[in-house]
Kinemage of the C-alpha trace (Angstrom):
@kinemage 1
@onewidth
@group {chain A} dominant
@subgroup {mainchain}
@vectorlist {calphas} color= white
{ca unk a 1} P -55.336 27.618 -7.307
{ca unk a 2} L -57.706 25.130 -8.856
{ca unk a 3} L -61.199 26.163 -9.874
{ca unk a 4} L -64.044 23.917 -10.778
{ca unk a 5} L -67.255 24.647 -12.580
{ca unk a 6} L -70.492 23.602 -10.934
{ca unk a 7} L -74.095 24.306 -11.606
{ca unk a 8} L -76.431 25.776 -9.048
{ca unk a 9} L -80.180 24.986 -8.833
{ca unk a 10} L -81.046 27.791 -11.257
{ca unk a 11} L -78.899 26.165 -13.926
{ca unk a 12} L -76.321 28.982 -14.025
{ca unk a 13} L -72.681 28.021 -13.886
{ca unk a 14} L -70.486 29.429 -11.098
{ca unk a 15} L -66.912 28.871 -10.091
{ca unk a 16} L -65.891 27.654 -6.592
{ca unk a 17} L -62.473 27.032 -5.146
{ca unk a 18} L -61.445 23.500 -4.148
{ca unk a 19} L -59.402 23.145 -1.008
{ca unk a 20} L -55.685 22.556 -1.370
{ca unk a 21} L -53.890 20.521 1.286
{ca unk a 22} L -52.227 22.509 4.039
{ca unk a 23} L -48.460 22.659 4.459
{ca unk a 24} L -48.763 20.498 7.562
{ca unk a 25} L -50.661 17.833 5.624
{ca unk a 26} L -48.050 17.927 2.848
{ca unk a 27} L -45.197 17.588 5.358
{ca unk a 28} L -47.016 14.747 7.103
{ca unk a 29} L -47.535 12.982 3.782
{ca unk a 30} L -43.883 13.462 2.823
{ca unk a 31} L -42.719 12.116 6.192
{ca unk a 32} L -44.966 9.075 5.784
{ca unk a 33} L -43.532 8.474 2.309
{ca unk a 34} L -39.939 8.796 3.606
{ca unk a 35} L -40.741 6.453 6.482
{ca unk a 36} L -42.220 3.887 4.085
{ca unk a 37} L -39.189 4.214 1.816
{ca unk a 38} L -36.749 3.707 4.700
{ca unk a 39} L -38.675 0.671 5.985
{ca unk a 40} L -38.681 -0.816 2.484
{ca unk a 41} L -34.926 -0.257 2.123
{ca unk a 42} L -34.317 -1.915 5.491
{ca unk a 43} L -36.412 -4.922 4.480
{ca unk a 44} L -34.503 -5.181 1.188
{ca unk a 45} L -31.174 -5.015 3.029
{ca unk a 46} L -32.332 -7.722 5.462
{ca unk a 47} L -33.323 -9.989 2.596
{ca unk a 48} L -30.026 -9.484 0.757
{ca unk a 49} L -27.884 -9.881 3.882
{ca unk a 50} L -29.844 -12.974 4.893
{ca unk a 51} L -29.040 -14.706 1.600
{ca unk a 52} L -25.395 -13.653 1.823
{ca unk a 53} L -25.128 -14.755 5.456
{ca unk a 54} L -26.503 -18.190 4.586
{ca unk a 55} L -23.943 -18.596 1.798
{ca unk a 56} L -21.163 -17.358 4.094
{ca unk a 57} L -22.244 -19.831 6.785
{ca unk a 58} L -22.134 -22.729 4.364
{ca unk a 59} L -18.684 -21.635 3.160
{ca unk a 60} L -17.379 -21.256 6.714
{ca unk a 61} L -18.738 -24.695 7.619
{ca unk a 62} L -16.981 -26.237 4.624
{ca unk a 63} L -13.687 -24.573 5.611
{ca unk a 64} L -14.168 -25.803 9.182
{ca unk a 65} L -14.697 -29.365 7.963
{ca unk a 66} L -11.570 -29.080 5.818
{ca unk a 67} L -9.560 -27.872 8.828
{ca unk a 68} L -10.773 -30.775 11.001
{ca unk a 69} L -9.936 -33.316 8.302
{ca unk a 70} L -6.505 -31.745 7.838
{ca unk a 71} L -5.873 -31.935 11.595
{ca unk a 72} L -6.786 -35.622 11.649
{ca unk a 73} L -4.551 -36.298 8.657
{ca unk a 74} L -1.697 -34.670 10.570
{ca unk a 75} L -1.884 -37.474 13.102
{ca unk a 76} L -1.098 -39.997 10.386
{ca unk a 77} L 1.756 -37.835 9.117
{ca unk a 78} L 3.404 -37.823 12.526
{ca unk a 79} L 2.900 -41.573 12.981
{ca unk a 80} L 4.580 -42.042 9.601
{ca unk a 81} L 7.513 -39.857 10.672
{ca unk a 82} L 7.894 -41.872 13.878
{ca unk a 83} L 7.820 -45.153 11.961
{ca unk a 84} L 10.428 -43.769 9.548
{ca unk a 85} L 12.704 -42.975 12.498
{ca unk a 86} L 12.167 -46.545 13.693
{ca unk a 87} L 13.126 -47.812 10.222
{ca unk a 88} L 16.378 -45.780 10.515
{ca unk a 89} L 17.299 -47.890 13.551
{ca unk a 90} L 15.896 -46.055 16.577
{ca unk a 91} L 13.758 -47.745 19.163
{ca unk a 92} L 10.022 -47.250 18.530
{ca unk a 93} L 9.373 -45.420 21.793
{ca unk a 94} L 12.306 -43.051 21.116
{ca unk a 95} L 10.952 -42.318 17.630
{ca unk a 96} L 7.529 -41.416 19.052
{ca unk a 97} L 9.158 -39.324 21.782
{ca unk a 98} L 11.116 -37.345 19.163
{ca unk a 99} L 7.930 -36.705 17.161
{ca unk a 100} L 6.116 -35.635 20.351
{ca unk a 101} L 8.931 -33.190 21.214
{ca unk a 102} L 8.761 -31.790 17.658
{ca unk a 103} L 5.019 -31.175 18.111
{ca unk a 104} L 5.581 -29.476 21.485
{ca unk a 105} L 8.207 -27.158 19.946
{ca unk a 106} L 5.854 -26.302 17.027
{ca unk a 107} L 3.028 -25.587 19.502
{ca unk a 108} L 5.336 -23.291 21.485
{ca unk a 109} L 6.339 -21.370 18.372
{ca unk a 110} L 2.667 -20.999 17.368
{ca unk a 111} L 1.828 -19.736 20.875
{ca unk a 112} L 4.603 -17.113 20.722
{ca unk a 113} L 3.452 -15.924 17.297
{ca unk a 114} L -0.130 -15.706 18.559
{ca unk a 115} L 0.937 -13.815 21.669
{ca unk a 116} L 2.893 -11.251 19.664
{ca unk a 117} L -0.070 -10.788 17.306
{ca unk a 118} L -2.409 -10.179 20.242
{ca unk a 119} L -0.057 -7.562 21.675
{ca unk a 120} L -0.231 -5.644 18.369
{ca unk a 121} L -4.027 -5.227 18.552
{ca unk a 122} L -4.939 -1.571 18.917
{ca unk a 123} L -7.856 -0.520 21.039
{ca unk a 124} L -10.673 1.309 19.214
{ca unk a 125} L -9.886 4.803 20.498
{ca unk a 126} L -12.568 6.646 18.518
{ca unk a 127} L -15.289 4.241 19.611
{ca unk a 128} L -14.220 4.472 23.236
{ca unk a 129} L -14.249 8.276 23.059
{ca unk a 130} L -17.686 8.430 21.435
{ca unk a 131} L -19.091 5.950 23.962
{ca unk a 132} L -17.631 8.058 26.752
{ca unk a 133} L -19.419 11.103 25.284
{ca unk a 134} L -22.744 9.313 24.766
{ca unk a 135} L -24.351 10.209 28.128
{ca unk a 136} L -23.310 13.818 27.616
{ca unk a 137} L -24.844 13.924 24.134
{ca unk a 138} L -28.084 12.320 25.290
{ca unk a 139} L -28.566 14.799 28.135
{ca unk a 140} L -28.199 18.061 26.224
{ca unk a 141} L -30.000 21.003 27.749
{ca unk a 142} L -31.758 22.095 24.559
{ca unk a 143} L -32.061 20.601 21.069
{ca unk a 144} L -29.041 21.471 18.956
{ca unk a 145} L -27.015 22.841 21.848
{ca unk a 146} L -23.551 21.362 22.396
{ca unk a 147} L -21.917 21.069 25.765
{ca unk a 148} L -18.706 19.762 24.246
{ca unk a 149} L -16.376 20.890 21.526
{ca unk a 150} L -16.524 19.337 18.071
{ca unk a 151} L -13.261 17.484 17.301
{ca unk a 152} L -10.908 19.305 14.976
{ca unk a 153} L -9.440 17.568 11.943
{ca unk a 154} L -6.192 18.630 10.336
{ca unk a 155} L -4.170 16.750 7.720
{ca unk a 156} L -6.342 13.648 8.101
{ca unk a 157} L -5.825 13.445 11.855
{ca unk a 158} L -8.462 14.012 14.518
{ca unk a 159} L -7.257 15.944 17.549
{ca unk a 160} L -8.123 14.107 20.770
{ca unk a 161} L -8.996 15.911 23.975
{ca unk a 162} L -5.435 15.505 25.114
{ca unk a 163} L -2.403 16.001 22.937
{ca unk a 164} L -2.565 12.581 21.214
{ca unk a 165} L -3.667 12.179 17.598
{ca unk a 166} L -5.088 9.278 15.698
{ca unk a 167} L -5.626 8.819 11.972
{ca unk a 168} L -9.117 8.978 10.567
């Protein structure tokens, strides 16, 4: 406890207690400080991500321009191939037809590769499960009370409601 010396009208010195802040005021001050700290961290993150996003956008734009230029240069490559076939003795229209068929076959192969890649995409099971549980979590009867079981984890695998497992 802090004491301070003061003088009364008679000139004698006496000691009086100064008020210390209450626990509630201390908690309120701490919460305000934490809130200010969190807001400052969020602003810092926004500033850093903004600079990084701008650099990433410029890089992505440059790669996009490179891809477009490469696609246009491909046209000249295929015209050159067709002219080469003409030089070998084929009719010009047959040479261009052969190059067109080659492009159609390449497009078909690319489509099959893309289709097989899309079939391999896994759905986000954990996200779907947590989104399914969201209304239940929001409408709890009392703070801290669970109406559902906490998932169990064993050997790095989370047990689903059914018998299926997925890796964490």
